[in-house]
Biopython code that builds the backbone (N, CA, C, O; Angstrom):
import numpy as np
from Bio.PDB.StructureBuilder import StructureBuilder

atoms = [
    (1, "UNK", "N", (-78.867, 46.816, -31.029)),
    (1, "UNK", "CA", (-77.907, 45.894, -31.599)),
    (1, "UNK", "C", (-77.689, 44.765, -30.593)),
    (1, "UNK", "O", (-77.496, 45.010, -29.402)),
    (2, "UNK", "N", (-77.723, 43.533, -31.084)),
    (2, "UNK", "CA", (-77.545, 42.410, -30.166)),
    (2, "UNK", "C", (-76.068, 42.235, -29.808)),
    (2, "UNK", "O", (-75.183, 42.706, -30.523)),
    (3, "UNK", "N", (-75.822, 41.559, -28.704)),
    (3, "UNK", "CA", (-74.466, 41.402, -28.175)),
    (3, "UNK", "C", (-73.544, 40.648, -29.125)),
    (3, "UNK", "O", (-72.360, 40.968, -29.223)),
    (4, "UNK", "N", (-74.068, 39.665, -29.813)),
    (4, "UNK", "CA", (-73.253, 38.881, -30.742)),
    (4, "UNK", "C", (-72.729, 39.759, -31.878)),
    (4, "UNK", "O", (-71.548, 39.700, -32.221)),
    (5, "UNK", "N", (-73.605, 40.567, -32.455)),
    (5, "UNK", "CA", (-73.211, 41.478, -33.530)),
    (5, "UNK", "C", (-72.200, 42.485, -33.021)),
    (5, "UNK", "O", (-71.223, 42.790, -33.704)),
    (6, "UNK", "N", (-72.430, 42.998, -31.836)),
    (6, "UNK", "CA", (-71.520, 43.974, -31.247)),
    (6, "UNK", "C", (-70.148, 43.354, -30.992)),
    (6, "UNK", "O", (-69.129, 43.978, -31.289)),
    (7, "UNK", "N", (-70.105, 42.150, -30.453)),
    (7, "UNK", "CA", (-68.819, 41.497, -30.188)),
    (7, "UNK", "C", (-68.065, 41.199, -31.481)),
    (7, "UNK", "O", (-66.840, 41.312, -31.521)),
    (8, "UNK", "N", (-68.778, 40.822, -32.529)),
    (8, "UNK", "CA", (-68.139, 40.592, -33.828)),
    (8, "UNK", "C", (-67.540, 41.893, -34.362)),
    (8, "UNK", "O", (-66.430, 41.897, -34.894)),
    (9, "UNK", "N", (-68.267, 42.982, -34.223)),
    (9, "UNK", "CA", (-67.773, 44.283, -34.691)),
    (9, "UNK", "C", (-66.560, 44.720, -33.876)),
    (9, "UNK", "O", (-65.592, 45.230, -34.439)),
    (10, "UNK", "N", (-66.600, 44.529, -32.568)),
    (10, "UNK", "CA", (-65.471, 44.917, -31.717)),
    (10, "UNK", "C", (-64.212, 44.133, -32.074)),
    (10, "UNK", "O", (-63.102, 44.644, -31.925)),
    (11, "UNK", "N", (-64.371, 42.922, -32.536)),
    (11, "UNK", "CA", (-63.212, 42.110, -32.930)),
    (11, "UNK", "C", (-62.470, 42.727, -34.111)),
    (11, "UNK", "O", (-61.297, 42.426, -34.333)),
    (12, "UNK", "N", (-63.145, 43.585, -34.866)),
    (12, "UNK", "CA", (-62.518, 44.234, -36.026)),
    (12, "UNK", "C", (-62.046, 45.652, -35.710)),
    (12, "UNK", "O", (-61.525, 46.346, -36.583)),
    (13, "UNK", "N", (-62.229, 46.077, -34.470)),
    (13, "UNK", "CA", (-61.847, 47.437, -34.043)),
    (13, "UNK", "C", (-60.826, 47.350, -32.912)),
    (13, "UNK", "O", (-61.203, 47.373, -31.741)),
    (14, "UNK", "N", (-59.544, 47.250, -33.245)),
    (14, "UNK", "CA", (-58.519, 47.065, -32.217)),
    (14, "UNK", "C", (-58.517, 48.176, -31.169)),
    (14, "UNK", "O", (-58.511, 49.364, -31.491)),
    (15, "UNK", "N", (-58.522, 47.756, -29.919)),
    (15, "UNK", "CA", (-58.431, 48.715, -28.822)),
    (15, "UNK", "C", (-59.754, 49.285, -28.359)),
    (15, "UNK", "O", (-59.820, 49.871, -27.279)),
    (16, "UNK", "N", (-60.811, 49.132, -29.141)),
    (16, "UNK", "CA", (-62.119, 49.624, -28.727)),
    (16, "UNK", "C", (-62.731, 48.618, -27.764)),
    (16, "UNK", "O", (-62.644, 47.408, -27.971)),
    (17, "UNK", "N", (-63.360, 49.144, -26.690)),
    (17, "UNK", "CA", (-63.967, 48.293, -25.665)),
    (17, "UNK", "C", (-65.379, 48.783, -25.370)),
    (17, "UNK", "O", (-65.716, 49.946, -25.594)),
    (18, "UNK", "N", (-66.177, 47.882, -24.874)),
    (18, "UNK", "CA", (-67.499, 48.238, -24.384)),
    (18, "UNK", "C", (-67.361, 48.553, -22.903)),
    (18, "UNK", "O", (-67.043, 47.672, -22.104)),
    (19, "UNK", "N", (-67.600, 49.814, -22.534)),
    (19, "UNK", "CA", (-67.514, 50.257, -21.138)),
    (19, "UNK", "C", (-68.680, 51.179, -20.839)),
    (19, "UNK", "O", (-68.925, 52.142, -21.565)),
    (20, "UNK", "N", (-69.393, 50.883, -19.773)),
    (20, "UNK", "CA", (-70.507, 51.734, -19.339)),
    (20, "UNK", "C", (-71.510, 51.962, -20.459)),
    (20, "UNK", "O", (-72.076, 53.049, -20.579)),
    (21, "UNK", "N", (-71.733, 50.939, -21.282)),
    (21, "UNK", "CA", (-72.720, 51.036, -22.352)),
    (21, "UNK", "C", (-72.273, 51.842, -23.554)),
    (21, "UNK", "O", (-73.087, 52.181, -24.413)),
    (22, "UNK", "N", (-70.972, 52.156, -23.625)),
    (22, "UNK", "CA", (-70.435, 52.931, -24.742)),
    (22, "UNK", "C", (-69.228, 52.214, -25.333)),
    (22, "UNK", "O", (-68.582, 51.400, -24.673)),
    (23, "UNK", "N", (-68.937, 52.537, -26.594)),
    (23, "UNK", "CA", (-67.683, 52.100, -27.194)),
    (23, "UNK", "C", (-66.627, 53.113, -26.815)),
    (23, "UNK", "O", (-66.835, 54.312, -27.002)),
    (24, "UNK", "N", (-65.490, 52.663, -26.283)),
    (24, "UNK", "CA", (-64.427, 53.578, -25.840)),
    (24, "UNK", "C", (-63.067, 53.118, -26.345)),
    (24, "UNK", "O", (-62.783, 51.928, -26.483)),
    (25, "UNK", "N", (-62.246, 54.121, -26.612)),
    (25, "UNK", "CA", (-60.846, 53.858, -26.917)),
    (25, "UNK", "C", (-60.031, 55.072, -26.522)),
    (25, "UNK", "O", (-60.467, 56.212, -26.685)),
    (26, "UNK", "N", (-58.829, 54.812, -25.994)),
    (26, "UNK", "CA", (-57.890, 55.877, -25.646)),
    (26, "UNK", "C", (-56.705, 55.820, -26.599)),
    (26, "UNK", "O", (-56.118, 54.762, -26.826)),
    (27, "UNK", "N", (-56.371, 56.967, -27.144)),
    (27, "UNK", "CA", (-55.229, 57.128, -28.040)),
    (27, "UNK", "C", (-54.182, 57.966, -27.307)),
    (27, "UNK", "O", (-54.528, 58.889, -26.569)),
    (28, "UNK", "N", (-52.907, 57.644, -27.511)),
    (28, "UNK", "CA", (-51.816, 58.371, -26.875)),
    (28, "UNK", "C", (-50.957, 59.029, -27.960)),
    (28, "UNK", "O", (-50.646, 58.424, -28.985)),
    (29, "UNK", "N", (-50.587, 60.282, -27.700)),
    (29, "UNK", "CA", (-49.823, 61.077, -28.658)),
    (29, "UNK", "C", (-48.530, 61.572, -28.031)),
    (29, "UNK", "O", (-48.306, 61.405, -26.832)),
    (30, "UNK", "N", (-47.690, 62.176, -28.842)),
    (30, "UNK", "CA", (-46.387, 62.669, -28.407)),
    (30, "UNK", "C", (-46.514, 63.735, -27.321)),
    (30, "UNK", "O", (-45.741, 63.758, -26.363)),
    (31, "UNK", "N", (-47.510, 64.625, -27.486)),
    (31, "UNK", "CA", (-47.683, 65.717, -26.538)),
    (31, "UNK", "C", (-49.101, 66.277, -26.673)),
    (31, "UNK", "O", (-49.904, 65.783, -27.465)),
    (32, "UNK", "N", (-49.390, 67.306, -25.894)),
    (32, "UNK", "CA", (-50.726, 67.910, -25.898)),
    (32, "UNK", "C", (-51.091, 68.483, -27.259)),
    (32, "UNK", "O", (-52.221, 68.313, -27.715)),
    (33, "UNK", "N", (-50.159, 69.155, -27.909)),
    (33, "UNK", "CA", (-50.441, 69.785, -29.201)),
    (33, "UNK", "C", (-50.818, 68.722, -30.238)),
    (33, "UNK", "O", (-51.753, 68.921, -31.014)),
    (34, "UNK", "N", (-50.109, 67.613, -30.256)),
    (34, "UNK", "CA", (-50.433, 66.535, -31.197)),
    (34, "UNK", "C", (-51.809, 65.947, -30.888)),
    (34, "UNK", "O", (-52.579, 65.652, -31.803)),
    (35, "UNK", "N", (-52.116, 65.779, -29.612)),
    (35, "UNK", "CA", (-53.426, 65.257, -29.216)),
    (35, "UNK", "C", (-54.534, 66.219, -29.648)),
    (35, "UNK", "O", (-55.561, 65.792, -30.176)),
    (36, "UNK", "N", (-54.329, 67.479, -29.430)),
    (36, "UNK", "CA", (-55.320, 68.483, -29.785)),
    (36, "UNK", "C", (-55.525, 68.560, -31.299)),
    (36, "UNK", "O", (-56.656, 68.690, -31.766)),
    (37, "UNK", "N", (-54.449, 68.480, -32.055)),
    (37, "UNK", "CA", (-54.558, 68.505, -33.520)),
    (37, "UNK", "C", (-55.342, 67.304, -34.021)),
    (37, "UNK", "O", (-56.138, 67.423, -34.953)),
    (38, "UNK", "N", (-55.124, 66.154, -33.411)),
    (38, "UNK", "CA", (-55.858, 64.952, -33.825)),
    (38, "UNK", "C", (-57.341, 65.071, -33.472)),
    (38, "UNK", "O", (-58.202, 64.654, -34.247)),
    (39, "UNK", "N", (-57.634, 65.637, -32.311)),
    (39, "UNK", "CA", (-59.036, 65.844, -31.914)),
    (39, "UNK", "C", (-59.746, 66.732, -32.936)),
    (39, "UNK", "O", (-60.912, 66.498, -33.253)),
    (40, "UNK", "N", (-59.064, 67.730, -33.443)),
    (40, "UNK", "CA", (-59.655, 68.590, -34.465)),
    (40, "UNK", "C", (-60.008, 67.774, -35.709)),
    (40, "UNK", "O", (-61.076, 67.960, -36.292)),
    (41, "UNK", "N", (-59.123, 66.881, -36.111)),
    (41, "UNK", "CA", (-59.407, 66.015, -37.268)),
    (41, "UNK", "C", (-60.605, 65.108, -36.987)),
    (41, "UNK", "O", (-61.458, 64.908, -37.852)),
    (42, "UNK", "N", (-60.660, 64.565, -35.776)),
    (42, "UNK", "CA", (-61.800, 63.722, -35.388)),
    (42, "UNK", "C", (-63.084, 64.544, -35.424)),
    (42, "UNK", "O", (-64.131, 64.049, -35.841)),
    (43, "UNK", "N", (-63.004, 65.783, -34.994)),
    (43, "UNK", "CA", (-64.178, 66.658, -35.011)),
    (43, "UNK", "C", (-64.730, 66.862, -36.410)),
    (43, "UNK", "O", (-65.941, 66.790, -36.614)),
    (44, "UNK", "N", (-63.852, 67.116, -37.381)),
    (44, "UNK", "CA", (-64.310, 67.276, -38.760)),
    (44, "UNK", "C", (-64.886, 65.970, -39.311)),
    (44, "UNK", "O", (-65.884, 65.976, -40.032)),
    (45, "UNK", "N", (-64.246, 64.856, -38.962)),
    (45, "UNK", "CA", (-64.734, 63.547, -39.390)),
    (45, "UNK", "C", (-66.108, 63.266, -38.791)),
    (45, "UNK", "O", (-67.008, 62.794, -39.485)),
    (46, "UNK", "N", (-66.268, 63.554, -37.517)),
    (46, "UNK", "CA", (-67.549, 63.340, -36.842)),
    (46, "UNK", "C", (-68.644, 64.204, -37.466)),
    (46, "UNK", "O", (-69.768, 63.747, -37.671)),
    (47, "UNK", "N", (-68.306, 65.434, -37.759)),
    (47, "UNK", "CA", (-69.285, 66.330, -38.379)),
    (47, "UNK", "C", (-69.714, 65.788, -39.733)),
    (47, "UNK", "O", (-70.897, 65.839, -40.069)),
    (48, "UNK", "N", (-68.778, 65.271, -40.513)),
    (48, "UNK", "CA", (-69.100, 64.694, -41.824)),
    (48, "UNK", "C", (-70.015, 63.480, -41.686)),
    (48, "UNK", "O", (-70.826, 63.207, -42.572)),
    (49, "UNK", "N", (-69.885, 62.753, -40.575)),
    (49, "UNK", "CA", (-70.726, 61.572, -40.330)),
    (49, "UNK", "C", (-72.048, 61.943, -39.652)),
    (49, "UNK", "O", (-72.954, 61.115, -39.557)),
    (50, "UNK", "N", (-72.152, 63.170, -39.189)),
    (50, "UNK", "CA", (-73.366, 63.574, -38.478)),
    (50, "UNK", "C", (-73.540, 62.827, -37.164)),
    (50, "UNK", "O", (-74.662, 62.593, -36.716)),
    (51, "UNK", "N", (-72.423, 62.456, -36.553)),
    (51, "UNK", "CA", (-72.440, 61.685, -35.308)),
    (51, "UNK", "C", (-71.205, 62.086, -34.512)),
    (51, "UNK", "O", (-70.103, 62.111, -35.060)),
    (52, "UNK", "N", (-71.367, 62.395, -33.251)),
    (52, "UNK", "CA", (-70.295, 63.038, -32.494)),
    (52, "UNK", "C", (-69.932, 62.257, -31.238)),
    (52, "UNK", "O", (-70.810, 61.905, -30.451)),
    (53, "UNK", "N", (-68.643, 61.985, -31.045)),
    (53, "UNK", "CA", (-68.205, 61.259, -29.851)),
    (53, "UNK", "C", (-68.092, 62.186, -28.648)),
    (53, "UNK", "O", (-67.990, 63.405, -28.784)),
    (54, "UNK", "N", (-68.112, 61.573, -27.466)),
    (54, "UNK", "CA", (-67.696, 62.286, -26.270)),
    (54, "UNK", "C", (-66.176, 62.235, -26.297)),
    (54, "UNK", "O", (-65.594, 61.184, -26.562)),
    (55, "UNK", "N", (-65.532, 63.361, -26.024)),
    (55, "UNK", "CA", (-64.081, 63.462, -26.131)),
    (55, "UNK", "C", (-63.509, 63.951, -24.805)),
    (55, "UNK", "O", (-63.959, 64.958, -24.258)),
    (56, "UNK", "N", (-62.510, 63.225, -24.293)),
    (56, "UNK", "CA", (-61.819, 63.600, -23.072)),
    (56, "UNK", "C", (-60.333, 63.699, -23.387)),
    (56, "UNK", "O", (-59.718, 62.723, -23.816)),
    (57, "UNK", "N", (-59.756, 64.878, -23.177)),
    (57, "UNK", "CA", (-58.340, 65.093, -23.441)),
    (57, "UNK", "C", (-57.624, 65.255, -22.097)),
    (57, "UNK", "O", (-57.983, 66.106, -21.283)),
    (58, "UNK", "N", (-56.606, 64.421, -21.886)),
    (58, "UNK", "CA", (-55.769, 64.498, -20.685)),
    (58, "UNK", "C", (-54.321, 64.544, -21.143)),
    (58, "UNK", "O", (-53.696, 63.505, -21.355)),
    (59, "UNK", "N", (-53.799, 65.731, -21.293)),
    (59, "UNK", "CA", (-52.455, 66.000, -21.800)),
    (59, "UNK", "C", (-52.244, 65.319, -23.147)),
    (59, "UNK", "O", (-52.683, 65.852, -24.166)),
    (60, "UNK", "N", (-51.591, 64.169, -23.187)),
    (60, "UNK", "CA", (-51.317, 63.525, -24.483)),
    (60, "UNK", "C", (-52.212, 62.317, -24.746)),
    (60, "UNK", "O", (-51.977, 61.553, -25.683)),
    (61, "UNK", "N", (-53.229, 62.151, -23.922)),
    (61, "UNK", "CA", (-54.160, 61.029, -24.106)),
    (61, "UNK", "C", (-55.551, 61.557, -24.445)),
    (61, "UNK", "O", (-56.052, 62.492, -23.821)),
    (62, "UNK", "N", (-56.155, 60.937, -25.444)),
    (62, "UNK", "CA", (-57.504, 61.303, -25.871)),
    (62, "UNK", "C", (-58.378, 60.063, -25.777)),
    (62, "UNK", "O", (-58.079, 59.041, -26.394)),
    (63, "UNK", "N", (-59.442, 60.146, -25.019)),
    (63, "UNK", "CA", (-60.395, 59.048, -24.928)),
    (63, "UNK", "C", (-61.666, 59.457, -25.660)),
    (63, "UNK", "O", (-62.232, 60.523, -25.418)),
    (64, "UNK", "N", (-62.095, 58.583, -26.561)),
    (64, "UNK", "CA", (-63.333, 58.794, -27.302)),
    (64, "UNK", "C", (-64.363, 57.798, -26.810)),
    (64, "UNK", "O", (-64.037, 56.641, -26.545)),
    (65, "UNK", "N", (-65.596, 58.240, -26.686)),
    (65, "UNK", "CA", (-66.709, 57.371, -26.295)),
    (65, "UNK", "C", (-67.835, 57.577, -27.291)),
    (65, "UNK", "O", (-68.215, 58.706, -27.602)),
    (66, "UNK", "N", (-68.360, 56.469, -27.784)),
    (66, "UNK", "CA", (-69.426, 56.516, -28.785)),
    (66, "UNK", "C", (-70.669, 55.792, -28.289)),
    (66, "UNK", "O", (-70.600, 54.669, -27.789)),
    (67, "UNK", "N", (-71.790, 56.451, -28.438)),
    (67, "UNK", "CA", (-73.104, 55.876, -28.172)),
    (67, "UNK", "C", (-74.105, 56.768, -28.902)),
    (67, "UNK", "O", (-73.866, 57.964, -29.066)),
    (68, "UNK", "N", (-75.205, 56.201, -29.331)),
    (68, "UNK", "CA", (-76.206, 56.987, -30.059)),
    (68, "UNK", "C", (-77.258, 57.467, -29.066)),
    (68, "UNK", "O", (-78.130, 56.707, -28.646)),
    (69, "UNK", "N", (-77.159, 58.746, -28.698)),
    (69, "UNK", "CA", (-78.049, 59.318, -27.692)),
    (69, "UNK", "C", (-79.498, 59.324, -28.158)),
    (69, "UNK", "O", (-80.404, 59.058, -27.368)),
    (70, "UNK", "N", (-79.728, 59.630, -29.448)),
    (70, "UNK", "CA", (-81.114, 59.711, -29.926)),
    (70, "UNK", "C", (-81.728, 58.338, -30.184)),
    (70, "UNK", "O", (-82.860, 58.247, -30.657)),
    (71, "UNK", "N", (-80.988, 57.262, -29.875)),
    (71, "UNK", "CA", (-81.536, 55.900, -29.948)),
    (71, "UNK", "C", (-81.616, 55.325, -28.538)),
    (71, "UNK", "O", (-81.501, 54.116, -28.338)),
    (72, "UNK", "N", (-81.814, 56.207, -27.572)),
    (72, "UNK", "CA", (-81.941, 55.752, -26.187)),
    (72, "UNK", "C", (-80.627, 55.319, -25.570)),
    (72, "UNK", "O", (-80.590, 54.402, -24.751)),
    (73, "UNK", "N", (-79.541, 55.984, -25.967)),
    (73, "UNK", "CA", (-78.204, 55.658, -25.459)),
    (73, "UNK", "C", (-77.815, 54.207, -25.724)),
    (73, "UNK", "O", (-77.259, 53.522, -24.866)),
    (74, "UNK", "N", (-78.123, 53.769, -26.930)),
    (74, "UNK", "CA", (-77.752, 52.427, -27.382)),
    (74, "UNK", "C", (-76.610, 52.536, -28.390)),
    (74, "UNK", "O", (-76.431, 53.575, -29.027)),
    (75, "UNK", "N", (-75.853, 51.475, -28.527)),
    (75, "UNK", "CA", (-74.839, 51.421, -29.573)),
    (75, "UNK", "C", (-75.519, 50.990, -30.855)),
    (75, "UNK", "O", (-76.226, 49.984, -30.891)),
    (76, "UNK", "N", (-75.297, 51.769, -31.912)),
    (76, "UNK", "CA", (-75.923, 51.492, -33.197)),
    (76, "UNK", "C", (-74.858, 51.427, -34.288)),
    (76, "UNK", "O", (-73.668, 51.598, -34.022)),
    (77, "UNK", "N", (-75.297, 51.179, -35.503)),
    (77, "UNK", "CA", (-74.385, 51.161, -36.642)),
    (77, "UNK", "C", (-73.667, 52.496, -36.802)),
    (77, "UNK", "O", (-72.532, 52.529, -37.277)),
    (78, "UNK", "N", (-74.308, 53.597, -36.416)),
    (78, "UNK", "CA", (-73.650, 54.911, -36.485)),
    (78, "UNK", "C", (-72.355, 54.916, -35.679)),
    (78, "UNK", "O", (-71.343, 55.463, -36.116)),
    (79, "UNK", "N", (-72.397, 54.306, -34.509)),
    (79, "UNK", "CA", (-71.217, 54.269, -33.643)),
    (79, "UNK", "C", (-70.111, 53.430, -34.262)),
    (79, "UNK", "O", (-68.942, 53.813, -34.248)),
    (80, "UNK", "N", (-70.496, 52.280, -34.805)),
    (80, "UNK", "CA", (-69.509, 51.399, -35.430)),
    (80, "UNK", "C", (-68.901, 52.041, -36.672)),
    (80, "UNK", "O", (-67.698, 51.930, -36.906)),
    (81, "UNK", "N", (-69.720, 52.704, -37.460)),
    (81, "UNK", "CA", (-69.210, 53.370, -38.669)),
    (81, "UNK", "C", (-68.226, 54.475, -38.310)),
    (81, "UNK", "O", (-67.183, 54.614, -38.949)),
    (82, "UNK", "N", (-68.555, 55.263, -37.282)),
    (82, "UNK", "CA", (-67.653, 56.334, -36.880)),
    (82, "UNK", "C", (-66.370, 55.753, -36.276)),
    (82, "UNK", "O", (-65.285, 56.277, -36.530)),
    (83, "UNK", "N", (-66.471, 54.693, -35.492)),
    (83, "UNK", "CA", (-65.275, 54.062, -34.935)),
    (83, "UNK", "C", (-64.360, 53.570, -36.046)),
    (83, "UNK", "O", (-63.142, 53.728, -35.960)),
    (84, "UNK", "N", (-64.931, 52.978, -37.081)),
    (84, "UNK", "CA", (-64.129, 52.514, -38.225)),
    (84, "UNK", "C", (-63.448, 53.697, -38.920)),
    (84, "UNK", "O", (-62.277, 53.614, -39.292)),
    (85, "UNK", "N", (-64.173, 54.774, -39.090)),
    (85, "UNK", "CA", (-63.607, 55.963, -39.743)),
    (85, "UNK", "C", (-62.492, 56.569, -38.896)),
    (85, "UNK", "O", (-61.483, 57.027, -39.432)),
    (86, "UNK", "N", (-62.667, 56.573, -37.594)),
    (86, "UNK", "CA", (-61.629, 57.096, -36.685)),
    (86, "UNK", "C", (-60.385, 56.212, -36.766)),
    (86, "UNK", "O", (-59.259, 56.710, -36.785)),
    (87, "UNK", "N", (-60.597, 54.909, -36.814)),
    (87, "UNK", "CA", (-59.449, 53.994, -36.958)),
    (87, "UNK", "C", (-58.699, 54.258, -38.259)),
    (87, "UNK", "O", (-57.468, 54.239, -38.280)),
    (88, "UNK", "N", (-59.424, 54.503, -39.331)),
    (88, "UNK", "CA", (-58.778, 54.800, -40.609)),
    (88, "UNK", "C", (-57.983, 56.103, -40.508)),
    (88, "UNK", "O", (-56.893, 56.212, -41.069)),
    (89, "UNK", "N", (-58.522, 57.078, -39.801)),
    (89, "UNK", "CA", (-57.831, 58.347, -39.584)),
    (89, "UNK", "C", (-56.549, 58.134, -38.786)),
    (89, "UNK", "O", (-55.515, 58.735, -39.080)),
    (90, "UNK", "N", (-56.626, 57.276, -37.778)),
    (90, "UNK", "CA", (-55.489, 57.046, -36.891)),
    (90, "UNK", "C", (-54.381, 56.224, -37.546)),
    (90, "UNK", "O", (-53.231, 56.253, -37.108)),
    (91, "UNK", "N", (-54.739, 55.495, -38.596)),
    (91, "UNK", "CA", (-53.750, 54.600, -39.249)),
    (91, "UNK", "C", (-52.672, 55.373, -39.975)),
    (91, "UNK", "O", (-51.775, 54.773, -40.568)),
]
sb = StructureBuilder()
sb.init_structure("model")
sb.init_model(0)
sb.init_chain("A")
sb.init_seg("    ")
for serial, (resi, resn, name, xyz) in enumerate(atoms, 1):
    if name == "N":
        sb.init_residue(resn, " ", resi, " ")
    sb.init_atom(name, np.array(xyz, "f"), 0.0, 1.0, " ", f" {name:<3s}", serial, name[0])
structure = sb.get_structure()
């Protein structure tokens, strides 16, 4: 994916950033239990998309990182589609 297309897509995904070659966003929740429950929802959503984020849970903060490993660790439409679906879940 070229940089122009990626930057246009990021403009429609609030809070998502390009870091270390991945799309990343951190979500903050009331407490650990709320963060964990949301991660479970993200897990089911990811499974339905056949694409899985890297997930880091730190008490009430969850950081998701998206990159397509089987495309040579490049950002692809799969990553953007899952990011959009995660945003819809978070809304």
